[in-house]
C-alpha positions in Angstrom: 87.6 110.9 113.3 86.9 108.6 110.9 88.2 104.8 110.8 89.5 103.0 107.4 90.8 99.9 106.2 90.2 96.9 108.3 90.6 93.1 107.1 91.7 91.4 109.7 92.5 87.8 109.3 92.8 85.9 112.8 94.2 82.5 112.2 94.6 79.7 115.0 97.3 77.0 114.8 96.7 74.5 117.3 100.4 73.4 117.8 101.6 77.1 118.0 102.3 77.9 121.7 103.6 81.2 122.9 107.4 81.2 123.6 108.8 84.4 125.4 112.4 85.4 125.5 113.6 87.3 128.6 116.7 89.1 129.8 118.3 86.6 132.7 119.2 89.5 135.1 116.7 91.9 134.5 113.5 89.7 133.7 112.4 92.2 131.1 111.2 91.0 127.5 113.6 90.9 124.7 112.6 92.2 121.4 113.6 91.0 118.0 115.4 88.1 119.2 116.0 85.4 116.5 114.9 81.5 116.9 116.4 79.5 114.4 114.1 75.9 114.1 115.0 73.3 111.8 113.5 74.5 109.0 112.3 78.3 109.6 113.4 81.3 111.5 111.3 83.4 113.4 111.9 86.8 115.6 110.1 87.9 118.7 107.9 90.8 118.9 107.8 94.0 120.8 106.9 91.8 124.1 109.4 89.3 123.7 106.9 86.7 122.1 107.0 84.1 118.9 104.8 81.6 118.1 106.7 78.3 118.2 105.2 74.7 117.9 105.5 72.6 121.2 107.5 70.0 119.6 110.5 72.3 118.5 113.8 70.8 120.1 117.4 71.5 119.1 116.9 75.1 118.2 119.0 78.2 118.4 118.0 81.8 120.2 120.2 84.8 120.0 119.5 88.5 120.3 121.8 91.5 120.2 123.6 91.7 123.6 123.1 88.5 124.8 124.6 84.9 124.7 123.3 82.4 122.2 121.4 79.6 123.7 120.6 76.0 122.1 117.3 75.0 123.4 117.0 71.1 123.7 113.2 71.0 124.7 110.5 73.5 124.1 109.9 75.4 127.2 107.8 78.7 127.4 110.3 80.9 129.1 113.9 81.3 127.8 116.2 83.4 129.7 119.3 84.7 127.7 122.4 86.2 129.7 124.1 89.0 129.0 126.9 89.1 126.1 130.5 88.6 125.6 132.5 90.6 128.1 133.1 94.4 127.3 137.0 94.7 127.0 139.1 96.8 129.5 139.5 100.4 128.4 143.1 99.7 128.1 142.3 96.5 125.8 139.9 98.1 123.2 141.8 98.1 119.7 141.1 100.4 116.9 139.7 99.1 113.5 140.3 100.3 110.1 136.7 100.8 109.1 137.6 101.6 105.3 139.9 98.7 104.8 137.2 96.2 106.7 134.5 97.4 104.5 136.2 97.8 101.3 137.4 94.3 101.9 133.7 93.2 102.4 132.8 95.0 99.0 135.1 93.1 97.2 134.7 90.0 98.6 131.3 90.1 99.1 129.8 87.4 97.0 132.4 84.9 98.4 130.9 85.5 101.9 127.2 85.6 101.8 124.9 83.4 99.7 125.2 84.7 95.8 123.3 82.5 93.6 119.6 82.8 93.2 117.3 82.1 96.0 113.3 82.5 97.1 112.6 83.4 100.7 109.1 83.0 102.5 108.8 86.3 104.2 106.7 88.0 107.1 106.5 92.0 106.1 105.6 94.6 108.8 105.0 98.1 108.3 103.9 100.9 111.2 103.7 104.3 111.1 103.3 106.6 114.2 101.7 110.2 114.0 102.7 112.3 117.2 103.7 108.9 118.6 100.1 107.6 118.0 100.2 104.2 116.0 98.1 105.0 113.0 98.9 102.6 109.8 99.8 99.0 110.2 100.1 96.2 107.8 101.4 93.0 108.0 101.7 90.7 105.5 103.3 87.0 104.3 105.1 87.3 100.9 107.5 85.6 98.8 110.9 87.2 97.9 113.2 86.2 94.9 116.4 87.6 94.5 118.8 86.8 91.7 122.1 87.2 93.7 121.4 88.6 97.2 123.1 91.7 96.3 122.4 94.8 94.6 123.2 95.2 91.0 123.6 98.9 90.1 123.7 98.6 86.6 120.2 97.2 86.7 118.9 99.3 89.3 120.0 102.7 87.7 118.1 101.4 84.3 115.3 100.7 86.6 115.5 97.0 85.7 114.4 95.8 89.1 112.9 92.6 88.1 116.7 91.5 87.1 117.6 92.4 90.9 114.6 91.1 93.1 110.9 90.0 92.8 108.1 89.9 95.5 104.6 88.4 95.4 102.4 89.4 97.9 100.6 86.3 98.9 98.5 87.1 102.4 97.5 90.3 104.2 97.3 89.3 107.4 96.3 92.5 109.2 95.8 95.8 107.4 94.5 98.9 109.4 94.7 102.6 108.9 92.8 105.3 111.1 92.4 108.1 108.9 91.8 111.7 110.2 92.4 115.6 109.6 95.2 115.2 111.7 96.9 112.4 109.5 98.3 114.2 106.3 99.3 111.9 103.4 103.0 112.3 102.5 103.0 109.4 99.8 104.7 110.1 96.6 104.6 108.1 93.5 108.3 108.1 93.0 110.1 104.8 93.3 113.9 105.3 93.0 116.7 102.8 92.5 117.9 103.4 96.1 114.7 102.0 97.3 115.3 98.9 95.6 118.7 99.1 96.9 117.6 99.1 100.6 116.4 95.6 100.6 120.3 94.7 100.3 123.1 94.9 102.6 125.6 95.1 100.0 124.0 98.7 99.1 124.3 99.5 102.7 127.9 98.8 102.5 128.3 101.3 99.7 126.2 103.9 101.4 128.4 103.9 104.7 131.6 103.9 102.5 130.2 106.8 100.5 129.6 109.0 103.6 133.3 108.0 105.2 135.2 108.8 101.8 133.8 112.4 101.8 136.5 114.8 102.0 136.5 115.9 105.9 134.4 112.9 106.8 135.7 111.4 110.0 135.4 107.9 111.1 136.2 105.6 113.7 136.1 102.0 114.7 137.1 99.9 117.9 136.7 96.6 119.0 135.0 96.9 122.4 134.0 93.0 123.0 135.1 89.7 121.7 134.5 86.2 122.2 136.2 83.4 119.8 135.9 84.7 116.4 133.3 87.2 117.4 134.1 90.7 117.5 131.7 93.6 118.7 132.8 96.7 116.9 131.8 100.3 117.6 131.2 102.7 115.1 131.2 106.5 114.7 131.2 108.4 111.5 130.9 112.2 111.4 130.3 112.6 107.7 130.8 115.9 105.5 127.6 116.2 104.5 126.4 116.6 108.2 124.9 113.1 108.8 126.2 111.8 112.2 126.6 107.6 111.7 126.8 105.8 115.1 126.1 101.9 116.0 127.6 98.8 116.1 128.4 95.3 114.4 129.4 91.8 115.2 132.3 90.5 112.7 133.4 87.2 112.6 137.1 87.6 112.3 137.6 83.9 111.0 134.9 84.1 108.2 135.7 87.8 107.6 131.8 88.7 107.6 129.7 90.9 109.2 127.0 88.8 111.0 124.8 91.3 112.7 124.7 95.3 111.8 123.0 98.1 113.4 123.9 102.0 112.5 121.8 105.0 113.3 121.7 107.5 110.5 121.2 110.9 112.7 119.9 113.7 109.5 118.1 116.1 111.8 120.8 118.5 111.1 119.3 118.9 107.4 117.2 121.9 106.6 113.7 121.2 105.6 112.5 121.1 102.0 109.4 120.9 100.0 107.8 117.6 98.8 104.5 117.4 97.1 102.1 114.2 97.9 100.2 112.1 95.5 97.0 114.3 95.9 99.2 117.2 94.9 99.7 119.1 98.2 102.9 120.5 98.7 104.5 119.9 102.3 107.7 120.8 104.0 109.5 117.6 105.1 112.2 117.4 107.7 114.6 114.4 107.8 114.8 112.6 111.1 117.2 109.7 112.6 117.0 106.1 110.9 118.3 102.9 112.6 119.0 100.1 109.9 119.6 96.8 110.9 120.6 93.7 109.2 120.7 89.9 110.7 122.6 86.9 109.1 123.1 83.7 109.8 125.7 80.8 108.6 124.0 77.8 106.6 126.4 75.3 104.5 129.5 77.6 104.8 127.8 81.0 103.6 125.6 83.6 105.3 122.1 84.3 104.1 120.0 87.3 105.3 117.6 86.5 108.5 115.8 90.1 109.0 116.1 93.5 107.7 114.8 96.3 109.8 114.2 100.3 109.2 113.3 102.5 112.1 112.9 106.1 111.8 112.1 108.8 114.4 111.9 112.4 114.7 110.9 112.9 111.0 108.7 116.4 110.9 106.0 117.0 108.5 104.8 120.7 108.0 101.6 121.8 105.8 99.3 124.7 106.4 99.6 125.6 109.8 100.3 122.2 111.5 103.4 120.2 112.4 103.5 116.5 112.9 106.4 114.4 114.2 106.3 111.0 112.2 107.9 107.8 113.0 108.1 104.4 110.9 108.9 100.7 111.3 109.6 98.7 108.3 110.8 95.0 108.7 111.2 92.2 106.8 111.8 88.4 108.6 113.4 85.8 105.9 111.3 82.8 107.4 112.4 80.1 105.1 115.1 79.5 102.3 115.1 78.1 99.1 117.4 77.8 95.8 116.0 79.2 93.1 116.4 79.5 89.3 117.5 82.9 87.3 113.7 83.2 85.8 112.1 84.3 89.4 108.6 84.2 90.3 105.9 83.5 88.2 103.5 85.9 90.1 105.3 89.2 90.7 104.2 92.6 92.0 104.6 95.9 89.9 107.2 98.0 91.6 105.6 101.0 89.4 102.4 100.6 92.2 102.1 100.7 95.5 102.7 97.1 96.6 99.4 96.8 98.2 97.9 97.6 94.8 99.3 94.4 93.6 97.2 91.3 93.4 97.4 89.0 96.4 98.3 85.6 95.3 96.5 83.3 98.6 99.4 80.8 99.8 98.7 80.5 103.5 101.2 79.0 105.4 101.6 78.3 109.1 101.4 81.7 111.0 104.9 83.4 111.7 103.1 86.3 113.3 102.4 87.0 116.9 100.8 90.5 117.6 102.5 92.7 120.5 99.5 94.1 123.0 100.1 97.6 121.2 99.7 96.1 117.9 96.6 93.9 119.2 95.0 96.8 120.7 95.3 98.8 117.8 93.6 96.0 115.7 90.8 95.6 118.2 90.4 99.5 118.1 86.7 100.4 116.3 
């Protein structure tokens, strides 16, 4: 087995300390918990840790399934209590999902920030083959958006720079383990839907598209509520064979979704043939993808905090081998600033693999703290 790629930059910032967020009842670490500092947003890693300055105070901590907490002074462990009480079965209320999402699509620009903006982001991608981590990249970048929503006209005509621009700043960790077992499935195609996947407005379009198909069935139920926030459970059986289930948090006063997580179950689709960048043909079996969006409110409107896709049960067949793939792609919007309509001075070329673009060195204080599994992978010879 051969090991390739490997530039690893380990940065130490003396003020940053490890803060862990755990379940107050079980003591287990909480991954993907959001920490809103004065001018920065962080998320905990798979082990519940995040790098937070010891001088930080009056910051907000939230996590799916747990109550929000405001932390007055830094402490190394924060224990969150389980969230709002689930309603009794007799009190569960049905929701007209189509009406809710159509209203959201129609009024999207009123409820989510819709002006040019620029974000410092942390981008993470991990690939697993037969449950073994074989690829990981974590990078700092800038992301510019013209309206924080997807423009179908520009997307279909491949005018991607009019929608979103990306500037690669610093690849903190990059490692890939290559062997005869790992088959390259990368293709050169970049479709307008790939650009759409950056935006929650596109996800609303996709969900409605599945619900609107003839013979599709959908249901939505409020299963928990506290104040203006409702937790709504979703189940969609699409006529095209996809089953979608998940939940979202809905602020009924603002009429906005503040947290969204849906599992697209696609294993019912038959395998189909694809060709990779090396010209090799293989069979591809679709799996399940959990799509998550998280938002926070600032100055009366909602801004993106995190976007994550986690796929599993994807099968690759080539020659006499069959491998199971899963992946994680994540964007954390660490900082936000208003921008102009022109975008970034140094922007990535979306016709290339993003990592082939020139890196613009703009080191910032670290927002990255590896999990135990990630650190072990980085240390592997």
